N, C-alpha and C positions, 0 to 999 in steps of 0.2 A: 505495500501501499505505499502514492504516497504521503510524506512525511510533508509535502504545506495541504495536500489538499482533507480540510477534512471529512470524520469518518460517517459514511451515513450513519442512518441514524440505528440501522436495524446492527452497527457489526457494536451500537455502544448499549443495544438490550430498548430502544425505544419503537415507539412504534413509528410507521413511515409516514411521512402526511400529503397526504394527494385535494386535501380540500380544508377552508376554509371564509373566515363570515367577514366580509369585511365589513367597516370603522374608518370615519373618522374624526371618529371622535369632539371634540372642542375643534376642531380646524376648516379656515368655509374651506367650502370646497371650492376649488376655482379651475376655470383652464389654463391647463399650462403650468401648473403646481403637482412638486418634487415628486407629493405624494402618490401621483399619478402613473407615473416612471413603477417608481415602485412598483404598483396596478400587476402594471402592461407584461416589467419582470415578470414578475410569480405565477401571470399568464403564460407567461411564453416556454416556463416554466415545467408548465407542464400545469401547475395546479390550479384546483374543479373553485373562483371563489363568488363566495353568497354574498348577493348585494343588502338592502332593506327588506325586510319579513321575511331574509329567506332566496330575495328571486331573483336569480342570474341575471349577474353587471350587465349593464351593456357597455360594451366599449365603442368606440368611432376611433378607431383608429387613420381616418382620415383626420379627424382631427389633431389627433397627435403630431399626427406626419406632417400635416400645416403647420403645426406652431414649434414642430424641433428644425426643421426649414428657412426659420423665419415668418413667414406666410404675415404671421403679424405687422411684424416692425415694416415692411413690402408695405401691407396695409396702410398703415399709420404714414408715413413716408410719401408716402401718393400721396395721403389724401391734403400732407398741410403741404406738400409743393402744391400743390394746386393752392387749399384754401390762404394758407396766409408763409409765401416765400422766405421770410425774416426768421420765423418762430424755424422753420422747417431746414435751414443752413444754421441755430446756433445749438439746435435737437440733436442734428447726422454729422456736426463737421468734424467727426476718427473718422465718420466712412469718407466724408465726399474725402476730406486731407490720402484717403487710403487707395482714392479712384473705384468707388463701389456704392452707386446707384440703387434704386429702388429694382429692379432690371435682373442684376446681378447678386444680388441678394441667394438665392435657392444655393448659385452655382456656389455663392462663400461656403455654407453652410451642406455643403457636400463636398467641398475639395475637408471642409475639414473632416468629414463623417469621415471619409477617405483617410487621412490620417490617423483616424486613432482604435482604428478593427484593421 
């Protein structure tokens, strides 16, 4: 057994977990919160996660992907560019300095994800 990896639960005499009940506790549940990333990891790992009152959780993978690739930032940049160019320049100054506009946002995040994986 690889000492860098934790032993499986069954090897430690514990029951294997394959399901869980998801609760956010007192935290606000807003789109893009890091807890949704944790939920995605659990579901991708094979967990069956029940939501409130035992109902199956409805996970919107497309919404999560949009957040991961900065679509919300792109939309905000486009809105500011049209409605208030001065505010756009102030809020997006580092992107502008790096030569990144709203159209290059997804490409920038794609490159970052490729470097991570």
